[in-house]
CHARMM-style PDB file with segment names, atoms N, HN, CA, C and O in Angstrom:
ATOM      1  N   UNK     1     -11.493  -3.210 -23.192  1.00  0.00      PROA
ATOM      2  CA  UNK     1     -11.058  -2.204 -21.982  1.00  0.00      PROA
ATOM      3  C   UNK     1     -10.956  -3.368 -20.734  1.00  0.00      PROA
ATOM      4  O   UNK     1     -11.676  -4.355 -20.586  1.00  0.00      PROA
ATOM      5  N   UNK     2      -9.975  -2.975 -20.008  1.00  0.00      PROA
ATOM      6  HN  UNK     2      -9.390  -2.173 -20.128  1.00  0.00      PROA
ATOM      7  CA  UNK     2      -9.454  -3.598 -18.616  1.00  0.00      PROA
ATOM      8  C   UNK     2     -10.727  -3.211 -17.637  1.00  0.00      PROA
ATOM      9  O   UNK     2     -11.251  -2.101 -17.550  1.00  0.00      PROA
ATOM     10  N   UNK     3     -11.015  -4.163 -17.072  1.00  0.00      PROA
ATOM     11  HN  UNK     3     -10.589  -5.065 -17.142  1.00  0.00      PROA
ATOM     12  CA  UNK     3     -11.966  -4.217 -15.856  1.00  0.00      PROA
ATOM     13  C   UNK     3     -11.494  -3.029 -14.806  1.00  0.00      PROA
ATOM     14  O   UNK     3     -10.297  -2.811 -14.620  1.00  0.00      PROA
ATOM     15  N   UNK     4     -12.435  -2.348 -14.196  1.00  0.00      PROA
ATOM     16  HN  UNK     4     -13.407  -2.526 -14.347  1.00  0.00      PROA
ATOM     17  CA  UNK     4     -11.826  -1.481 -13.122  1.00  0.00      PROA
ATOM     18  C   UNK     4     -11.327  -2.201 -11.902  1.00  0.00      PROA
ATOM     19  O   UNK     4     -10.394  -1.774 -11.221  1.00  0.00      PROA
ATOM     20  N   UNK     5     -12.088  -3.483 -11.614  1.00  0.00      PROA
ATOM     21  HN  UNK     5     -12.845  -3.829 -12.167  1.00  0.00      PROA
ATOM     22  CA  UNK     5     -11.629  -4.337 -10.581  1.00  0.00      PROA
ATOM     23  C   UNK     5     -10.164  -4.734 -10.771  1.00  0.00      PROA
ATOM     24  O   UNK     5      -9.402  -4.814  -9.807  1.00  0.00      PROA
ATOM     25  N   UNK     6      -9.821  -4.956 -11.896  1.00  0.00      PROA
ATOM     26  HN  UNK     6     -10.440  -4.891 -12.679  1.00  0.00      PROA
ATOM     27  CA  UNK     6      -8.304  -5.399 -12.098  1.00  0.00      PROA
ATOM     28  C   UNK     6      -7.830  -4.513 -13.156  1.00  0.00      PROA
ATOM     29  O   UNK     6      -7.790  -4.976 -14.296  1.00  0.00      PROA
ATOM     30  N   UNK     7      -7.397  -3.089 -12.914  1.00  0.00      PROA
ATOM     31  HN  UNK     7      -7.429  -2.713 -11.988  1.00  0.00      PROA
ATOM     32  CA  UNK     7      -6.802  -2.350 -13.658  1.00  0.00      PROA
ATOM     33  C   UNK     7      -5.411  -2.596 -14.265  1.00  0.00      PROA
ATOM     34  O   UNK     7      -4.670  -3.187 -13.479  1.00  0.00      PROA
ATOM     35  N   UNK     8      -4.838  -2.289 -15.499  1.00  0.00      PROA
ATOM     36  HN  UNK     8      -5.439  -1.809 -16.138  1.00  0.00      PROA
ATOM     37  CA  UNK     8      -3.617  -2.791 -15.913  1.00  0.00      PROA
ATOM     38  C   UNK     8      -2.497  -2.422 -14.913  1.00  0.00      PROA
ATOM     39  O   UNK     8      -1.583  -3.236 -14.782  1.00  0.00      PROA
ATOM     40  N   UNK     9      -2.476  -1.292 -14.203  1.00  0.00      PROA
ATOM     41  HN  UNK     9      -3.218  -0.631 -14.309  1.00  0.00      PROA
ATOM     42  CA  UNK     9      -1.508  -1.054 -13.375  1.00  0.00      PROA
ATOM     43  C   UNK     9      -1.399  -1.788 -12.245  1.00  0.00      PROA
ATOM     44  O   UNK     9      -0.508  -1.581 -11.420  1.00  0.00      PROA
ATOM     45  N   UNK    10      -2.349  -2.753 -12.114  1.00  0.00      PROA
ATOM     46  HN  UNK    10      -3.072  -2.921 -12.783  1.00  0.00      PROA
ATOM     47  CA  UNK    10      -2.125  -3.918 -11.046  1.00  0.00      PROA
ATOM     48  C   UNK    10      -2.011  -5.297 -11.769  1.00  0.00      PROA
ATOM     49  O   UNK    10      -1.247  -6.137 -11.293  1.00  0.00      PROA
ATOM     50  N   UNK    11      -2.703  -5.563 -12.849  1.00  0.00      PROA
ATOM     51  HN  UNK    11      -3.324  -4.881 -13.236  1.00  0.00      PROA
ATOM     52  CA  UNK    11      -2.659  -6.862 -13.240  1.00  0.00      PROA
ATOM     53  C   UNK    11      -1.385  -7.000 -14.203  1.00  0.00      PROA
ATOM     54  O   UNK    11      -1.256  -8.039 -14.851  1.00  0.00      PROA
ATOM     55  N   UNK    12      -0.484  -6.016 -14.301  1.00  0.00      PROA
ATOM     56  HN  UNK    12      -0.589  -5.172 -13.775  1.00  0.00      PROA
ATOM     57  CA  UNK    12       0.719  -6.343 -15.159  1.00  0.00      PROA
ATOM     58  C   UNK    12       1.736  -7.235 -14.161  1.00  0.00      PROA
ATOM     59  O   UNK    12       2.772  -7.741 -14.593  1.00  0.00      PROA
ATOM     60  N   UNK    13       1.343  -7.344 -12.915  1.00  0.00      PROA
ATOM     61  HN  UNK    13       0.502  -6.933 -12.563  1.00  0.00      PROA
ATOM     62  CA  UNK    13       2.395  -8.061 -12.178  1.00  0.00      PROA
ATOM     63  C   UNK    13       1.936  -9.525 -12.071  1.00  0.00      PROA
ATOM     64  O   UNK    13       0.785  -9.915 -12.268  1.00  0.00      PROA
ATOM     65  N   UNK    14       3.042 -10.318 -11.715  1.00  0.00      PROA
ATOM     66  HN  UNK    14       3.977 -10.001 -11.555  1.00  0.00      PROA
ATOM     67  CA  UNK    14       2.682 -11.814 -11.638  1.00  0.00      PROA
ATOM     68  C   UNK    14       1.729 -11.927 -10.569  1.00  0.00      PROA
ATOM     69  O   UNK    14       0.803 -12.703 -10.804  1.00  0.00      PROA
ATOM     70  N   UNK    15       1.720 -11.326  -9.413  1.00  0.00      PROA
ATOM     71  HN  UNK    15       2.473 -10.696  -9.223  1.00  0.00      PROA
ATOM     72  CA  UNK    15       0.859 -11.500  -8.477  1.00  0.00      PROA
ATOM     73  C   UNK    15       0.177 -10.129  -8.335  1.00  0.00      PROA
ATOM     74  O   UNK    15       0.911  -9.155  -8.170  1.00  0.00      PROA
ATOM     75  N   UNK    16      -1.073  -9.969  -8.380  1.00  0.00      PROA
ATOM     76  HN  UNK    16      -1.670 -10.761  -8.515  1.00  0.00      PROA
ATOM     77  CA  UNK    16      -1.684  -8.908  -8.241  1.00  0.00      PROA
ATOM     78  C   UNK    16      -1.745  -8.385  -6.845  1.00  0.00      PROA
ATOM     79  O   UNK    16      -1.950  -9.252  -5.996  1.00  0.00      PROA
ATOM     80  N   UNK    17      -1.602  -7.074  -6.388  1.00  0.00      PROA
ATOM     81  HN  UNK    17      -1.435  -6.370  -7.078  1.00  0.00      PROA
ATOM     82  CA  UNK    17      -1.533  -6.693  -5.084  1.00  0.00      PROA
ATOM     83  C   UNK    17      -2.573  -7.128  -4.151  1.00  0.00      PROA
ATOM     84  O   UNK    17      -2.301  -7.440  -2.992  1.00  0.00      PROA
ATOM     85  N   UNK    18      -3.842  -7.157  -4.666  1.00  0.00      PROA
ATOM     86  HN  UNK    18      -4.062  -6.903  -5.608  1.00  0.00      PROA
ATOM     87  CA  UNK    18      -4.819  -7.616  -3.891  1.00  0.00      PROA
ATOM     88  C   UNK    18      -4.702  -9.033  -3.226  1.00  0.00      PROA
ATOM     89  O   UNK    18      -5.040  -9.367  -2.090  1.00  0.00      PROA
ATOM     90  N   UNK    19      -4.068  -9.865  -4.343  1.00  0.00      PROA
ATOM     91  HN  UNK    19      -3.793  -9.594  -5.265  1.00  0.00      PROA
ATOM     92  CA  UNK    19      -4.004 -11.483  -4.036  1.00  0.00      PROA
ATOM     93  C   UNK    19      -2.817 -11.478  -3.067  1.00  0.00      PROA
ATOM     94  O   UNK    19      -2.844 -12.377  -2.226  1.00  0.00      PROA
ATOM     95  N   UNK    20      -1.819 -10.663  -3.031  1.00  0.00      PROA
ATOM     96  HN  UNK    20      -1.798  -9.933  -3.714  1.00  0.00      PROA
ATOM     97  CA  UNK    20      -0.703 -10.682  -2.208  1.00  0.00      PROA
ATOM     98  C   UNK    20      -1.185 -10.419  -0.639  1.00  0.00      PROA
ATOM     99  O   UNK    20      -0.898 -11.082   0.357  1.00  0.00      PROA
ATOM    100  N   UNK    21      -1.970  -9.294  -0.745  1.00  0.00      PROA
ATOM    101  HN  UNK    21      -2.204  -8.755  -1.555  1.00  0.00      PROA
ATOM    102  CA  UNK    21      -2.442  -8.529   0.524  1.00  0.00      PROA
ATOM    103  C   UNK    21      -3.402  -9.700   1.328  1.00  0.00      PROA
ATOM    104  O   UNK    21      -3.202 -10.054   2.490  1.00  0.00      PROA
ATOM    105  N   UNK    22      -4.318 -10.136   0.581  1.00  0.00      PROA
ATOM    106  HN  UNK    22      -4.480  -9.849  -0.363  1.00  0.00      PROA
ATOM    107  CA  UNK    22      -5.138 -10.985   1.291  1.00  0.00      PROA
ATOM    108  C   UNK    22      -4.531 -12.307   1.749  1.00  0.00      PROA
ATOM    109  O   UNK    22      -4.939 -12.919   2.735  1.00  0.00      PROA
ATOM    110  N   UNK    23      -3.423 -12.747   0.884  1.00  0.00      PROA
ATOM    111  HN  UNK    23      -3.092 -12.249   0.083  1.00  0.00      PROA
ATOM    112  CA  UNK    23      -2.766 -13.967   1.209  1.00  0.00      PROA
ATOM    113  C   UNK    23      -2.027 -13.969   2.512  1.00  0.00      PROA
ATOM    114  O   UNK    23      -1.926 -14.934   3.270  1.00  0.00      PROA
ATOM    115  N   UNK    24      -1.537 -12.808   2.676  1.00  0.00      PROA
ATOM    116  HN  UNK    24      -1.619 -12.024   2.061  1.00  0.00      PROA
ATOM    117  CA  UNK    24      -0.564 -12.586   3.704  1.00  0.00      PROA
ATOM    118  C   UNK    24      -1.354 -11.828   4.893  1.00  0.00      PROA
ATOM    119  O   UNK    24      -0.710 -11.483   5.884  1.00  0.00      PROA
ATOM    120  N   UNK    25      -2.612 -11.589   4.819  1.00  0.00      PROA
ATOM    121  HN  UNK    25      -3.135 -11.870   4.014  1.00  0.00      PROA
ATOM    122  CA  UNK    25      -3.519 -11.003   5.766  1.00  0.00      PROA
ATOM    123  C   UNK    25      -2.885  -9.809   6.414  1.00  0.00      PROA
ATOM    124  O   UNK    25      -2.703  -9.698   7.627  1.00  0.00      PROA
ATOM    125  N   UNK    26      -2.569  -8.936   5.513  1.00  0.00      PROA
ATOM    126  HN  UNK    26      -2.717  -9.026   4.528  1.00  0.00      PROA
ATOM    127  CA  UNK    26      -1.921  -7.675   5.751  1.00  0.00      PROA
ATOM    128  C   UNK    26      -3.125  -6.595   6.274  1.00  0.00      PROA
ATOM    129  O   UNK    26      -4.281  -6.722   5.870  1.00  0.00      PROA
ATOM    130  N   UNK    27      -2.786  -5.674   7.082  1.00  0.00      PROA
ATOM    131  HN  UNK    27      -1.847  -5.571   7.410  1.00  0.00      PROA
ATOM    132  CA  UNK    27      -3.650  -4.782   7.529  1.00  0.00      PROA
ATOM    133  C   UNK    27      -3.889  -3.671   6.515  1.00  0.00      PROA
ATOM    134  O   UNK    27      -3.227  -3.558   5.483  1.00  0.00      PROA
ATOM    135  N   UNK    28      -4.840  -2.890   6.862  1.00  0.00      PROA
ATOM    136  HN  UNK    28      -5.378  -2.982   7.700  1.00  0.00      PROA
ATOM    137  CA  UNK    28      -5.268  -1.853   5.908  1.00  0.00      PROA
ATOM    138  C   UNK    28      -4.079  -0.834   5.458  1.00  0.00      PROA
ATOM    139  O   UNK    28      -3.923  -0.468   4.293  1.00  0.00      PROA
ATOM    140  N   UNK    29      -3.407  -0.501   6.359  1.00  0.00      PROA
ATOM    141  HN  UNK    29      -3.533  -0.798   7.305  1.00  0.00      PROA
ATOM    142  CA  UNK    29      -2.161   0.341   6.038  1.00  0.00      PROA
ATOM    143  C   UNK    29      -1.218  -0.248   5.133  1.00  0.00      PROA
ATOM    144  O   UNK    29      -0.838   0.276   4.086  1.00  0.00      PROA
ATOM    145  N   UNK    30      -0.783  -1.587   5.673  1.00  0.00      PROA
ATOM    146  HN  UNK    30      -1.092  -2.013   6.523  1.00  0.00      PROA
ATOM    147  CA  UNK    30       0.241  -2.133   4.930  1.00  0.00      PROA
ATOM    148  C   UNK    30      -0.322  -2.569   3.449  1.00  0.00      PROA
ATOM    149  O   UNK    30       0.479  -2.684   2.521  1.00  0.00      PROA
ATOM    150  N   UNK    31      -1.698  -2.802   3.260  1.00  0.00      PROA
ATOM    151  HN  UNK    31      -2.349  -2.709   4.014  1.00  0.00      PROA
ATOM    152  CA  UNK    31      -2.121  -2.949   1.882  1.00  0.00      PROA
ATOM    153  C   UNK    31      -1.997  -1.865   1.123  1.00  0.00      PROA
ATOM    154  O   UNK    31      -1.563  -1.954  -0.026  1.00  0.00      PROA
ATOM    155  N   UNK    32      -2.347  -0.753   1.648  1.00  0.00      PROA
ATOM    156  HN  UNK    32      -2.699  -0.681   2.581  1.00  0.00      PROA
ATOM    157  CA  UNK    32      -2.375   0.650   0.869  1.00  0.00      PROA
ATOM    158  C   UNK    32      -0.624   1.008   0.612  1.00  0.00      PROA
ATOM    159  O   UNK    32      -0.284   1.646  -0.384  1.00  0.00      PROA
ATOM    160  N   UNK    33       0.150   0.634   1.385  1.00  0.00      PROA
ATOM    161  HN  UNK    33      -0.126   0.115   2.194  1.00  0.00      PROA
ATOM    162  CA  UNK    33       1.567   0.784   1.160  1.00  0.00      PROA
ATOM    163  C   UNK    33       1.815   0.013  -0.231  1.00  0.00      PROA
ATOM    164  O   UNK    33       2.242   0.552  -1.252  1.00  0.00      PROA
ATOM    165  N   UNK    34       1.545  -1.048  -0.120  1.00  0.00      PROA
ATOM    166  HN  UNK    34       1.198  -1.486   0.709  1.00  0.00      PROA
ATOM    167  CA  UNK    34       1.929  -2.065  -1.220  1.00  0.00      PROA
ATOM    168  C   UNK    34       1.305  -1.419  -2.434  1.00  0.00      PROA
ATOM    169  O   UNK    34       1.977  -1.098  -3.414  1.00  0.00      PROA
ATOM    170  N   UNK    35      -0.106  -1.222  -2.336  1.00  0.00      PROA
ATOM    171  HN  UNK    35      -0.652  -1.483  -1.540  1.00  0.00      PROA
ATOM    172  CA  UNK    35      -0.840  -0.759  -3.613  1.00  0.00      PROA
ATOM    173  C   UNK    35      -0.112   0.439  -4.157  1.00  0.00      PROA
ATOM    174  O   UNK    35       0.297   0.457  -5.318  1.00  0.00      PROA
ATOM    175  N   UNK    36       0.059   1.499  -3.268  1.00  0.00      PROA
ATOM    176  HN  UNK    36      -0.273   1.484  -2.325  1.00  0.00      PROA
ATOM    177  CA  UNK    36       0.550   2.717  -3.911  1.00  0.00      PROA
ATOM    178  C   UNK    36       2.041   2.761  -4.524  1.00  0.00      PROA
ATOM    179  O   UNK    36       2.433   3.346  -5.533  1.00  0.00      PROA
ATOM    180  N   UNK    37       2.677   2.044  -3.700  1.00  0.00      PROA
ATOM    181  HN  UNK    37       2.358   1.569  -2.880  1.00  0.00      PROA
ATOM    182  CA  UNK    37       4.177   1.981  -4.415  1.00  0.00      PROA
ATOM    183  C   UNK    37       4.152   1.116  -5.666  1.00  0.00      PROA
ATOM    184  O   UNK    37       4.893   1.436  -6.595  1.00  0.00      PROA
ATOM    185  N   UNK    38       3.406   0.103  -5.769  1.00  0.00      PROA
ATOM    186  HN  UNK    38       2.804  -0.158  -5.015  1.00  0.00      PROA
ATOM    187  CA  UNK    38       3.450  -0.743  -7.097  1.00  0.00      PROA
ATOM    188  C   UNK    38       2.641   0.228  -8.182  1.00  0.00      PROA
ATOM    189  O   UNK    38       2.923   0.021  -9.362  1.00  0.00      PROA
ATOM    190  N   UNK    39       1.882   1.035  -7.959  1.00  0.00      PROA
ATOM    191  HN  UNK    39       1.653   1.202  -7.000  1.00  0.00      PROA
ATOM    192  CA  UNK    39       1.193   1.774  -9.101  1.00  0.00      PROA
ATOM    193  C   UNK    39       1.583   3.158  -9.429  1.00  0.00      PROA
ATOM    194  O   UNK    39       1.119   3.751 -10.403  1.00  0.00      PROA
ATOM    195  N   UNK    40       2.400   3.648  -8.646  1.00  0.00      PROA
ATOM    196  HN  UNK    40       2.777   3.166  -7.855  1.00  0.00      PROA
ATOM    197  CA  UNK    40       2.750   4.988  -8.742  1.00  0.00      PROA
ATOM    198  C   UNK    40       3.404   5.527 -10.208  1.00  0.00      PROA
ATOM    199  O   UNK    40       3.202   6.671 -10.614  1.00  0.00      PROA
ATOM    200  N   UNK    41       4.189   4.567 -10.918  1.00  0.00      PROA
ATOM    201  HN  UNK    41       4.353   3.637 -10.588  1.00  0.00      PROA
ATOM    202  CA  UNK    41       4.706   4.850 -12.174  1.00  0.00      PROA
ATOM    203  C   UNK    41       3.593   4.902 -13.287  1.00  0.00      PROA
ATOM    204  O   UNK    41       3.647   5.590 -14.306  1.00  0.00      PROA
ATOM    205  N   UNK    42       2.523   4.014 -12.895  1.00  0.00      PROA
ATOM    206  HN  UNK    42       2.479   3.455 -12.067  1.00  0.00      PROA
ATOM    207  CA  UNK    42       1.524   4.107 -14.129  1.00  0.00      PROA
ATOM    208  C   UNK    42       0.278   4.920 -13.823  1.00  0.00      PROA
ATOM    209  O   UNK    42      -0.532   5.133 -14.725  1.00  0.00      PROA
ATOM    210  N   UNK    43       0.074   5.410 -12.528  1.00  0.00      PROA
ATOM    211  HN  UNK    43       0.732   5.238 -11.795  1.00  0.00      PROA
ATOM    212  CA  UNK    43      -1.004   6.123 -12.268  1.00  0.00      PROA
ATOM    213  C   UNK    43      -0.869   7.630 -11.752  1.00  0.00      PROA
ATOM    214  O   UNK    43      -0.998   8.579 -12.525  1.00  0.00      PROA
ATOM    215  N   UNK    44      -0.617   7.770 -10.481  1.00  0.00      PROA
ATOM    216  HN  UNK    44      -0.512   6.999  -9.853  1.00  0.00      PROA
ATOM    217  CA  UNK    44      -0.524   9.096  -9.968  1.00  0.00      PROA
ATOM    218  C   UNK    44       0.785   9.470  -9.482  1.00  0.00      PROA
ATOM    219  O   UNK    44       0.853  10.337  -8.611  1.00  0.00      PROA
ATOM    220  N   UNK    45       1.892   8.899  -9.959  1.00  0.00      PROA
ATOM    221  HN  UNK    45       1.837   8.196 -10.667  1.00  0.00      PROA
ATOM    222  CA  UNK    45       3.184   9.322  -9.780  1.00  0.00      PROA
ATOM    223  C   UNK    45       3.537   9.766  -8.159  1.00  0.00      PROA
ATOM    224  O   UNK    45       3.199   9.106  -7.176  1.00  0.00      PROA
ATOM    225  N   UNK    46       4.169  10.826  -8.138  1.00  0.00      PROA
ATOM    226  HN  UNK    46       4.444  11.363  -8.936  1.00  0.00      PROA
ATOM    227  CA  UNK    46       4.535  11.270  -6.765  1.00  0.00      PROA
ATOM    228  C   UNK    46       3.327  11.476  -5.733  1.00  0.00      PROA
ATOM    229  O   UNK    46       3.519  11.587  -4.522  1.00  0.00      PROA
ATOM    230  N   UNK    47       2.197  11.511  -6.269  1.00  0.00      PROA
ATOM    231  HN  UNK    47       2.041  11.421  -7.252  1.00  0.00      PROA
ATOM    232  CA  UNK    47       0.919  11.590  -5.223  1.00  0.00      PROA
ATOM    233  C   UNK    47       0.924  10.383  -4.623  1.00  0.00      PROA
ATOM    234  O   UNK    47       0.852  10.367  -3.394  1.00  0.00      PROA
ATOM    235  N   UNK    48       1.006   9.182  -5.327  1.00  0.00      PROA
ATOM    236  HN  UNK    48       1.064   9.194  -6.325  1.00  0.00      PROA
ATOM    237  CA  UNK    48       1.003   7.752  -4.920  1.00  0.00      PROA
ATOM    238  C   UNK    48       2.054   7.627  -3.802  1.00  0.00      PROA
ATOM    239  O   UNK    48       1.747   7.312  -2.652  1.00  0.00      PROA
ATOM    240  N   UNK    49       3.218   7.873  -4.174  1.00  0.00      PROA
ATOM    241  HN  UNK    49       3.467   8.129  -5.108  1.00  0.00      PROA
ATOM    242  CA  UNK    49       4.347   7.876  -3.240  1.00  0.00      PROA
ATOM    243  C   UNK    49       4.145   8.756  -1.889  1.00  0.00      PROA
ATOM    244  O   UNK    49       4.762   8.351  -0.904  1.00  0.00      PROA
ATOM    245  N   UNK    50       3.432   9.789  -1.761  1.00  0.00      PROA
ATOM    246  HN  UNK    50       2.931  10.117  -2.562  1.00  0.00      PROA
ATOM    247  CA  UNK    50       3.118  10.449  -0.622  1.00  0.00      PROA
ATOM    248  C   UNK    50       2.026   9.613   0.212  1.00  0.00      PROA
ATOM    249  O   UNK    50       2.009   9.389   1.422  1.00  0.00      PROA
ATOM    250  N   UNK    51       1.221   9.261  -0.675  1.00  0.00      PROA
ATOM    251  HN  UNK    51       1.234   9.443  -1.658  1.00  0.00      PROA
ATOM    252  CA  UNK    51       0.073   8.417   0.015  1.00  0.00      PROA
ATOM    253  C   UNK    51       0.767   7.154   0.621  1.00  0.00      PROA
ATOM    254  O   UNK    51       0.362   6.841   1.741  1.00  0.00      PROA
ATOM    255  N   UNK    52       1.592   6.500   0.155  1.00  0.00      PROA
ATOM    256  HN  UNK    52       1.921   6.754  -0.754  1.00  0.00      PROA
ATOM    257  CA  UNK    52       2.361   5.367   0.800  1.00  0.00      PROA
ATOM    258  C   UNK    52       3.224   5.774   1.951  1.00  0.00      PROA
ATOM    259  O   UNK    52       3.515   5.067   2.916  1.00  0.00      PROA
ATOM    260  N   UNK    53       3.598   7.016   1.723  1.00  0.00      PROA
ATOM    261  HN  UNK    53       3.362   7.591   0.939  1.00  0.00      PROA
ATOM    262  CA  UNK    53       4.499   7.448   2.999  1.00  0.00      PROA
ATOM    263  C   UNK    53       3.654   7.951   4.214  1.00  0.00      PROA
ATOM    264  O   UNK    53       4.052   8.039   5.376  1.00  0.00      PROA
ATOM    265  N   UNK    54       2.443   8.259   3.746  1.00  0.00      PROA
ATOM    266  HN  UNK    54       2.119   8.187   2.802  1.00  0.00      PROA
ATOM    267  CA  UNK    54       1.492   8.745   4.831  1.00  0.00      PROA
ATOM    268  C   UNK    54       0.901   7.435   5.509  1.00  0.00      PROA
ATOM    269  O   UNK    54       0.576   7.483   6.695  1.00  0.00      PROA
ATOM    270  N   UNK    55       0.764   6.321   4.808  1.00  0.00      PROA
ATOM    271  HN  UNK    55       1.028   6.282   3.844  1.00  0.00      PROA
ATOM    272  CA  UNK    55       0.258   5.102   5.592  1.00  0.00      PROA
ATOM    273  C   UNK    55       1.572   4.602   6.329  1.00  0.00      PROA
ATOM    274  O   UNK    55       1.412   4.053   7.419  1.00  0.00      PROA
ATOM    275  N   UNK    56       2.823   4.740   5.839  1.00  0.00      PROA
ATOM    276  HN  UNK    56       2.953   5.186   4.954  1.00  0.00      PROA
ATOM    277  CA  UNK    56       3.847   4.334   6.866  1.00  0.00      PROA
ATOM    278  C   UNK    56       3.762   5.225   8.061  1.00  0.00      PROA
ATOM    279  O   UNK    56       3.871   4.659   9.149  1.00  0.00      PROA
ATOM    280  N   UNK    57       3.604   6.391   8.053  1.00  0.00      PROA
ATOM    281  HN  UNK    57       3.515   6.850   7.169  1.00  0.00      PROA
ATOM    282  CA  UNK    57       3.568   7.347   9.066  1.00  0.00      PROA
ATOM    283  C   UNK    57       2.334   6.817  10.077  1.00  0.00      PROA
ATOM    284  O   UNK    57       2.536   6.861  11.290  1.00  0.00      PROA
ATOM    285  N   UNK    58       1.171   6.362   9.609  1.00  0.00      PROA
ATOM    286  HN  UNK    58       1.007   6.326   8.623  1.00  0.00      PROA
ATOM    287  CA  UNK    58       0.321   5.843  10.370  1.00  0.00      PROA
ATOM    288  C   UNK    58       0.600   4.795  11.079  1.00  0.00      PROA
ATOM    289  O   UNK    58       0.171   4.641  12.223  1.00  0.00      PROA
ATOM    290  N   UNK    59       1.491   3.807  10.356  1.00  0.00      PROA
ATOM    291  HN  UNK    59       1.839   3.932   9.427  1.00  0.00      PROA
ATOM    292  CA  UNK    59       1.873   2.590  11.094  1.00  0.00      PROA
ATOM    293  C   UNK    59       2.778   3.014  12.284  1.00  0.00      PROA
ATOM    294  O   UNK    59       2.663   2.564  13.424  1.00  0.00      PROA
ATOM    295  N   UNK    60       3.625   3.868  11.910  1.00  0.00      PROA
ATOM    296  HN  UNK    60       3.719   4.234  10.984  1.00  0.00      PROA
ATOM    297  CA  UNK    60       4.595   4.295  12.974  1.00  0.00      PROA
ATOM    298  C   UNK    60       3.834   4.894  14.247  1.00  0.00      PROA
ATOM    299  O   UNK    60       4.152   4.539  15.382  1.00  0.00      PROA
ATOM    300  N   UNK    61       2.901   5.742  14.027  1.00  0.00      PROA
ATOM    301  HN  UNK    61       2.643   6.031  13.105  1.00  0.00      PROA
ATOM    302  CA  UNK    61       2.272   6.165  15.098  1.00  0.00      PROA
ATOM    303  C   UNK    61       1.428   5.176  15.786  1.00  0.00      PROA
ATOM    304  O   UNK    61       1.333   5.228  17.012  1.00  0.00      PROA
ATOM    305  N   UNK    62       0.832   4.320  15.135  1.00  0.00      PROA
ATOM    306  HN  UNK    62       0.909   4.278  14.139  1.00  0.00      PROA
ATOM    307  CA  UNK    62       0.290   2.935  15.954  1.00  0.00      PROA
ATOM    308  C   UNK    62       1.180   2.334  16.924  1.00  0.00      PROA
ATOM    309  O   UNK    62       0.955   2.159  18.121  1.00  0.00      PROA
ATOM    310  N   UNK    63       2.408   1.987  16.144  1.00  0.00      PROA
ATOM    311  HN  UNK    63       2.591   2.130  15.171  1.00  0.00      PROA
ATOM    312  CA  UNK    63       3.455   1.308  16.918  1.00  0.00      PROA
ATOM    313  C   UNK    63       3.937   2.131  18.281  1.00  0.00      PROA
ATOM    314  O   UNK    63       4.266   1.573  19.327  1.00  0.00      PROA
ATOM    315  N   UNK    64       3.915   3.500  18.073  1.00  0.00      PROA
ATOM    316  HN  UNK    64       3.647   3.953  17.222  1.00  0.00      PROA
ATOM    317  CA  UNK    64       4.344   4.409  19.123  1.00  0.00      PROA
ATOM    318  C   UNK    64       3.348   4.146  20.230  1.00  0.00      PROA
ATOM    319  O   UNK    64       3.753   3.899  21.367  1.00  0.00      PROA
ATOM    320  N   UNK    65       2.139   4.187  19.957  1.00  0.00      PROA
ATOM    321  HN  UNK    65       1.810   4.387  19.034  1.00  0.00      PROA
ATOM    322  CA  UNK    65       0.858   4.254  20.818  1.00  0.00      PROA
ATOM    323  C   UNK    65       0.820   2.975  21.511  1.00  0.00      PROA
ATOM    324  O   UNK    65       0.542   2.852  22.704  1.00  0.00      PROA
ATOM    325  N   UNK    66       1.142   1.929  20.632  1.00  0.00      PROA
ATOM    326  HN  UNK    66       1.368   2.029  19.663  1.00  0.00      PROA
ATOM    327  CA  UNK    66       0.928   0.417  21.325  1.00  0.00      PROA
ATOM    328  C   UNK    66       2.032   0.147  22.280  1.00  0.00      PROA
ATOM    329  O   UNK    66       1.867  -0.589  23.254  1.00  0.00      PROA
ATOM    330  N   UNK    67       3.308   0.816  21.975  1.00  0.00      PROA
ATOM    331  HN  UNK    67       3.442   1.414  21.185  1.00  0.00      PROA
ATOM    332  CA  UNK    67       4.478   0.695  22.746  1.00  0.00      PROA
ATOM    333  C   UNK    67       4.560   1.541  24.082  1.00  0.00      PROA
ATOM    334  O   UNK    67       5.251   1.265  25.063  1.00  0.00      PROA
ATOM    335  N   UNK    68       3.726   2.615  23.925  1.00  0.00      PROA
ATOM    336  HN  UNK    68       3.165   2.839  23.128  1.00  0.00      PROA
ATOM    337  CA  UNK    68       3.650   3.423  25.048  1.00  0.00      PROA
ATOM    338  C   UNK    68       4.891   4.300  24.921  1.00  0.00      PROA
ATOM    339  O   UNK    68       5.200   4.888  25.957  1.00  0.00      PROA
ATOM    340  N   UNK    69       5.705   4.514  23.796  1.00  0.00      PROA
ATOM    341  HN  UNK    69       5.454   4.036  22.954  1.00  0.00      PROA
ATOM    342  CA  UNK    69       6.962   5.082  23.945  1.00  0.00      PROA
ATOM    343  C   UNK    69       7.369   5.438  22.510  1.00  0.00      PROA
ATOM    344  O   UNK    69       6.897   4.808  21.563  1.00  0.00      PROA
ATOM    345  N   UNK    70       8.223   6.423  22.342  1.00  0.00      PROA
ATOM    346  HN  UNK    70       8.607   6.935  23.111  1.00  0.00      PROA
ATOM    347  CA  UNK    70       8.736   6.841  21.008  1.00  0.00      PROA
ATOM    348  C   UNK    70       9.547   5.831  20.469  1.00  0.00      PROA
ATOM    349  O   UNK    70      10.302   5.244  21.244  1.00  0.00      PROA
ATOM    350  N   UNK    71       9.530   5.509  19.237  1.00  0.00      PROA
ATOM    351  HN  UNK    71       8.917   5.986  18.607  1.00  0.00      PROA
ATOM    352  CA  UNK    71      10.389   4.888  18.499  1.00  0.00      PROA
ATOM    353  C   UNK    71      10.988   5.336  17.330  1.00  0.00      PROA
ATOM    354  O   UNK    71      10.344   6.085  16.596  1.00  0.00      PROA
ATOM    355  N   UNK    72      12.207   4.973  17.012  1.00  0.00      PROA
ATOM    356  HN  UNK    72      12.731   4.364  17.608  1.00  0.00      PROA
ATOM    357  CA  UNK    72      12.885   5.767  15.937  1.00  0.00      PROA
ATOM    358  C   UNK    72      12.609   4.986  14.651  1.00  0.00      PROA
ATOM    359  OT1 UNK    72      13.045   5.395  13.575  1.00  0.00      PROA
TER     360      UNK     72
END
């Protein structure tokens, strides 16, 4: 049985998402986007893509607030 810490839907890649995320000092939303996009075919399908999309929306909103203006 595969460890819950390193489930097959992550460990099948040459670089596990957590290794990539930490090595590149990505923030929470960026890490979630990578995680959800990589696992959607093997775990939660469309639900994971919606989660990735929501995290992209969080980043867009943060950028808008940080810039004090609307961005496209």
